[in-house]
N, C-alpha and C positions, 0 to 999 in steps of 0.2 A: 231497287230505288236508285235514282240518279244522284251523284254527288260530285264534289270537287275536292281534289287532294292537293294541298299546298305543301311545298317543301319547307323544311324547318329553317333554312338559312337564306331563303330568297322568296320573291313573290311568284315564282313559277308555279303553275298549277296544271293539272290534267283532269279530264273527265273520267269518272270511274262509275262502276256499278257496285252498289253496296247491298249486302244481304246479311241478316241476322239469322244464324243457323240454330237449329234446335239444341245442338250440343253446347250452346253457350259461347259460341265464337262469332266474331265479326269478320266477314269475308269481303275483301275489296278486290275487284277485277278491273285492271287497266289493259285493255286489249287481250293479249294472251297471258299476261303476267297476273297471277292470282296470289294474294297474300291473305293470311288469316291470323287473328289475335284473339286471345281470351278476353271476353268482356270485362273481366275483373282487372285486366291490365290496362284498360283504357281510362282516360279521364274525360268523362262526359260532363259538359257544362250544363248548368240548370236551364230548364226550358223557358223560353221567352216567346210570347205570342207574336206571330208575324215574321219571325226570322228563322233561318235554317237551323237544324240541329247541328251541334258542334261537338266533335270528339277529338281529343289529342291522343295520337298513337304513341306507343312506347318509345319510338325512335325520334319523337319530337315533331313529326309532321302533323298537320292539322287537316281534319276531314270535316267537310260541310255536307250534310245530307239535306237536299232541297225539300224533300217531303218529310217535314219534321213530325207530322202527326203519325205517319206510318212508322218512322224510326222509333220514336218514344213509345208508340203503342207496342212495337215488337219487344222493346226492352222491358216494359212494364205489364205485359200480358193484356194490353188493350185498355188499361185503366188510366185515366187522366189524373195527373197530380193536381191536388186542390189549389195550389198556387196558380197553375196554368188555367184552371177552371175560372178563377177570379179574373185573370187577365183577359180571358177570351169572352167573358160575359159581363158587359158594363153594368147591366142591371143588378147582377149579383154582387159585383164589386161595390157599387154605390150603396146597396143594402147593408153589406158588411161594414162599410165605412160609417154609415148612419148608426148602426148598432154599436160600433166601437165608441163613437162620440157620445152616444147616450149612456153607455156604461161608465165612461170617464166622468161625464157630468154628474151622474148619480153618485159615483164614488166621492167626488169633490163636495157635493151638496149634502149628502147623507152619510156615506160610508166613513169619511174622515171625521166628521163631528161625532158619530157614534163610537168610533175607535178612540177618539180623544176622551170622550166621557168615561168609557170603560177603563182606559189607561190611567186617567186622573184619579178615579175611584180606587184603583188597585195600588197606586203608588204609596209607599210607606210615608208616615208623617214626617220622618226625618228629611225626606226629599223636599216636601212642601216647606218645611222650616228653613232648609238651606237656601232654596230659591227665593223664598220670601224675604229673608234677611239680606241676601245679596242684592235683590232688587231694591230694597229699602235703602241700602248703602249707596247704590248707584243714583237713586233719585235725590238723596241728600247731597251728593257731590255735584250733580248737574242741574237740579231743578229747584230744590227746596232750600229754605233758610229757616233758622230757628223761629219758633212761634213767639209772638209778642203778647199773647194772651196772659193776663194775670193768673197766678196760681189758683186763686179762688174761683175764677171763671172756668179754668180747666177742670177743677174738681167738680163743679156743677155739671159740666158736660160729660164727665166720666160717669156721673150718676145717671144722666139721661141715657148714656150708652148702656149701662148696666141694666136699666129697665127694658131697653129694646132687646138686649140679648136674652133676658129672662123670658121674653115672650116668644121669640122666633129663632133663637140660635144658641141655646144653652148647651148643646152637645159638642161644641167646639171651644177651643181656647182662642181668646181674642186679645189684641193689643191695639188700643186706640192711641194714635200718634197725632200730635198737633204740629203743624208746619205753616210757614208763610211762603207764598210764591206769587209774584206778579204775573209770571208767565202762565202758571196753572190757573190762577184766578180763583173765583168762588167755586170750590169743587171738593169732591171727596173721591177716594179711590180705595179699592180692596186688592190686597196682594195675597199670595199664598202665605201659609203659616198664620192666618187669621189676623193679619195686619190691616187695619183700617186707618187711612190718613184723612184728617179733616183740616182744611185750610182756614187761616184767620179770616180770609176774605169772605168765605162762606158764612162764618159765624157773624160777621159784621152785616152781611146782607139779609140774614134771616130776621123776620119780624119777631119770632118767639122760638122757644125750645121745641115746640111741637113740629115746626118745619124742619128743624135740625134732626129731630128724631125720625121723621119720614125719610130723610136722606140717608141717615145711618141704617135704617131698616133695609133700604135698598142695597147698601153695601154689604150688610150682614147676609142678605140673600146670595150675593156673589160668593161669599165665603162658604156658606152652607153647601152650595152646589159646585164649589171648586171651579168656578168659571175662569179664574186666572190661569190655573194649571191646564185646564182644557184648552184655552186659547193658545197657550204656549205649545202644547203638544200638536194642536191642529195646525198652527203656523209652521212648525218644524216639518211635519209630514207633507204639507202642501209645498213647501220649498224643496223638499227632497223629490217630490213628484215632478215638479217643474224641471229640476236638474236632470232627472232620469229621462224625461221626454225630450227636452231640448238640448241637453248636454252643455248648457250654459252654466258657467261658474258665477254664482252671485257675488263672490268676493272680488270679481274683476281681475283675477290673477295676482292679487296682492299676496305677499308672503305672510306666514303666520306672525312674524315679528311686527310687520307693518300693521296688520289688523289689530294686534294687541296694543300698539302704541296709539292708534287712532280712535279706537272705540272701547267701551267697557266690555266685560266678558259677555258671552252669548246669553247666559241666563239673565244677566242684568239688562241687556238690550231688549230681551223679550218681555221684561216686566217693567221697564222704565216708562212712566207715563202711559199706561195702557188705556187709551181713551175709551175703548169699548167697555171698560170696567169702571170708568169714572162716572160721576153724576153731575154733568154741567147744568147750571141753573140759569134760567132766563130772567134777567132783571125785569121789573123790580120785585116780583113775587116769587119766593122760593116755592110756594105752593104749586107753581107750574111744573115743578119737577115731579110731583106726585103722579104715580101711575094711574091711568084711568081704570085699572083693575084693582085698585086698593080697596080693602075692606076693613071696617072697624073691628077692633078686637076688644071684647069686654074685659079681658084680663089686664088691659093697660089703658083704661079710659083717660088717663092723664094726658096721653099724647094722641088720642084719637086714632086716625087711620094709619096703621103702621105697615101692614103687609103690602109688599110691592109685587110687581109682575115677575120679578126674578125668583120668587118663591113658588110660582105656579107651574 
């Protein structure tokens, strides 16, 4: 095999003949001068398609073998390394790329949600309680104000909520909270720990308690299926996947103290105003919020159609 031998301290080179001997030696012949080294003492660079094979000798000199296929074949018993096989065959490389993209897409669309659901179901109730209470505290600091509903009206709505829970969510502990928020508007939201927040604006918009019951049923469905915790886990895993693939720091290089001063805690950020778990209503009819998949429940004829799509 023809090669080029470069000196370690200059660009000088000479033509050489290279041979890989059965005894595991590399022989380099330059005219009458013949030298030999153990293959184990050489530093052979990874194979790249379309370029000469490169080996660094123990004394620092650099050897380039022009017939890379023959050289690497002699080193590996004639078997091509799989990386070089991909580099040498564009069709195979494109196929592997497409398969990789497909696997990542499947993992993002189905794998992460499945893992989030299993994780949320296995989490102890203490974790749900901690994150739910912390999220509620953050929303009180940044989003909500105290409710202006009279105590009598709150008591009526607590009764409505108790009826809803008795039908579709009695296996959990619940805490209905009343808040006012111009930014959040006529809305309701479910947090971990069974916390359901109902805004004064929604109560004012509703034509009757049956419409409020439909909204509360939707939020109870989120609690039953632990959607808030699943979304928190799913978001965290997705962010970690993006960092692992891109190496990008989502904090923008801010120090821990800077992040702590500028934002609430991580669990609070994940649960504050989770729009995907909220129930935005389209004026003027709260009935527009009701799911097209709702079904009447004879156990609660007082409020009619309670079951929402979140329970299916």
